[in-house]
N, C-alpha and C positions, 0 to 999 in steps of 0.2 A: 501231103507232108506239111505244107504251110498251115493248113487248118489244124493239124495236130499240134504243131508248135504254138499256134495262137491259143488253142485250148489250154495247153500246159501253162502258157504265160498268164492267161486269165485266172487259172486256178491258183497260181502262185500269188498273184496280186490279191485275189480274194482271201487267201490264207493270211497274208500279211495284214490286210485290212481288218480281218476278224481278230487277229492277235492284238492289234492296236486298240480296237474297241474293247476287247476283254481287259486289257491292261488299264484302260481308262475307267472301266467299271470297278475294278479292284481298288484303284486309287480313290474313287468316290466313296466306296464302302468304308475305307479306313478314314476318310475325311469326316464322315458323319458318325464314326464310332464313338467319339466322346459324348454324343447326344443319345446314347443307348437308353438312358434312364427315362426318356420320353416315350419309349415304345416297349416298356417292360411287359405290359399285358399282352401285346401282340407277340412278343418273343416267347412268353410262356405258352401261348396257344400253339405256336409252331413247334415248340419243344415237345409238347404232348403229342402232336400229330406225327412228328418224325420219330420220337422215341417209343411211346406206348403203342402207337398205331403200327409200328414195324415189328413189335415183339413176336406176334404169332408166327410170322414168316421166318424170323431169325431163330426162334426156338426149334422149329422143324429142321431148318438147314444146319444149324450148329450141332444138334443132337446126332444126326446121322453122319455128319462130317467126322465127328469124333469117333463114332463107331467104325466107320470105314478106315480111318487112320489106324486104329488098333488092329483091325483084321489084316490090313495090308502089312503092317509092321510085323505081326506074328508070322505071316506067311513068308516074308523075306528072311526072318531071323531063324526059322525052324532048323533045328539040328546044328546051328552054327553059333548063335548068340543066346545067352540066358534070357528067360522070359521076362525078367523084371525090367529089362531095357525097353520093353514095349511101353511101359508107363513113361519112361524118359522121352521116347520119341513122340508120344501123344502130347505130353505136356509142353515140350519146347516147340514143336511144330504148330500147335494151336496158338500158343501165346505170341510167338514171333510172326507167324505167317498166316495160317489158315483162319484164325479168328478175325483179325483186322481186315484182311483182304476180302474174304467171303462176305463178311458183314457189310463192307463198303460196296461190293458189287450188288448184293441183294437189296440193301437199303437204297443204293443209288438208282437201281432200276425202278423202285417204287416211288421214292421221294423226288428224284430228278424229274421223272415224267409228270408227277403231280404239280410240282412247282412251275414247270414250263407250261403246262396246260392251263393252270390257273392264271398266271400272269399273261400268257398269250391270249386267253379269252378277254381279259381286261384290256389288253392292248387293242385288239381288233374291234372291240365294242366301245372304244374311246373312253373307257373309265379312267385310264391313266392320264389322258389329256385333261379330263375333268378335274382330277386331283391337282395337276399342275396349274390349272386355271384358278383353283382355290388357294394357290400359294402353298400347297403341301408338297414337300420334297418326296418324290416317289422312291428315291433310293433309301431315304431314312424310314419311310413308312412301309414300304413293301419288301425291299431287298435286305436291309440290315437285320430285321428280326429273323429272317430265314437263314442268313449267314451265321449269325451268332447261335441260333438253335442247332444248326448242323454241326458247328464246331464243338458244342457242348454235348449233344445227345449221341452222336455217333460213338465217341469213346465210352459213354455210359452203356450203350447197347452192346458194344464190343466186350465189355466186362461180363455181361450176362451171357454173351455168345461163348466166351472162353470157358466160363464155368459149366455151361450146358454141354459143350463139346467134350470137356474132360469127363463129365458124368457119362456121356454117351460112350466114350472110349472105355471107361471102367465097366459099364454094363456089358459091352461087347466082349471085353477081355474075360469077365467072369462067366457070362452066360454062353458065349459062343466058343471061346478058346479054352475054357476050363481053368483059367488062372485064378489064384486066390486074391482076395482084396489086399492082403498084406503084401503080396508080391508086386501088385500093380502100384500101390501107394509108395512102396520103398523105391521103385524105379522113378516114380514121379518126383520124389524129393531128391533123388541122387544128383542130378545136374541142374537143379532149380537155381535160378539167379534172378534177382529183382530187375536187372538190366533187361531181361527178356520181357517182363511185364511192361516196363516203361517204354521200350522200343515199340511194342504193339500199340500202346496208347498214343504215342507220338504219331505213328502212322495213321491211326484212326482219326486223330485230330485233323491232320492234313486232308484225309479222305473226305471228312465231313465238310470242310471248307470248299473242296473241289465240287462235291455234289451240289451244294447250295449255290455256288457261284455259276456253274454251268446251267443249272436249271433256271436261275434268274436271268442270265445273259440271253439264252435262246428264247425265253418267254418275252423279254422286252424287245427282242428283234423280230417278233412274229408279224407276218403280213399275210394277207390273202384269205381271211375268214377261217372257216372250220378246217379247211385243208391245211392252211398255214399252221394252225394250232397243233394238228397231228404231226406235221413235219417237225415243229419245234420240240415236241415231246420226244420224238424219236432221236433227234440230234442231241438233245440233252442227255439222254440215257447212253447213247453210243459214245459221246465225247467224255462223259463222266467215267465210264468203264475203262476206256483207253487211257485216260489220264491217271486213273487209280493204279493201273498196272505199270505205267511208265514211272510214276512217282514212287511206287513201291520199290522198284529197282534202285532209283536214285537215293531214297531214304535208307535202304539196306546198305548201300555202299558207304553212305555218310555215317550212319549210326554204328555199324560194326567195324568200320575202319578207323573212326576218330573218337566217338563218344564212349562206346562200351567195349573197345578193343582191349 
């Protein structure tokens, strides 16, 4: 019993310690943010890696997500609700929820692990220590470009994901359900609001910052050689996915209760 209580206590202390270290890292990122112009080239490289490199995965995920949304909506609406509302369901569910969240989870799995593994390898091979010895701020040089790239490119990728998901829903509605294009598009426009688009982009902006921050945090905390790098990548992905889902609920409460109510 005492051992169990001691383990719980140690876990709580470790969690508080990690929260404090993460808060300090975020503070350091915003401290060096005004010096972003000195790392423009590095930021562009990271934007290409996060955005363009993630597109093939996002294309497949989004396209079939939209198709599944259309098929499921048609199945639940059969004989009860007119077919044109399938377009409404696909449009609003993709813009508000499916597009940003699935993009965040998919890209978070790829990018978060990549960032953590890259920085973790630099940490265990003492490359980061070498940068500090040369008076190069590792936060400005390594973390800031990835943070800004994540905040910019995840919303951009989400726009592509939304468009592809709607196209996938349209093709499923026309090819599988037998709906006409006019019926689907009329439902798509029926309840369309720009607030839905903005809410999805705001969510994806936060998700991008979460992905980059968690990848950088666990990468910089890496210890123990190759095994430590693997653990850091795993922790970065798991924590990113959990925080994306938690922040999705918080943002939904805030956006639709206060901003777009």
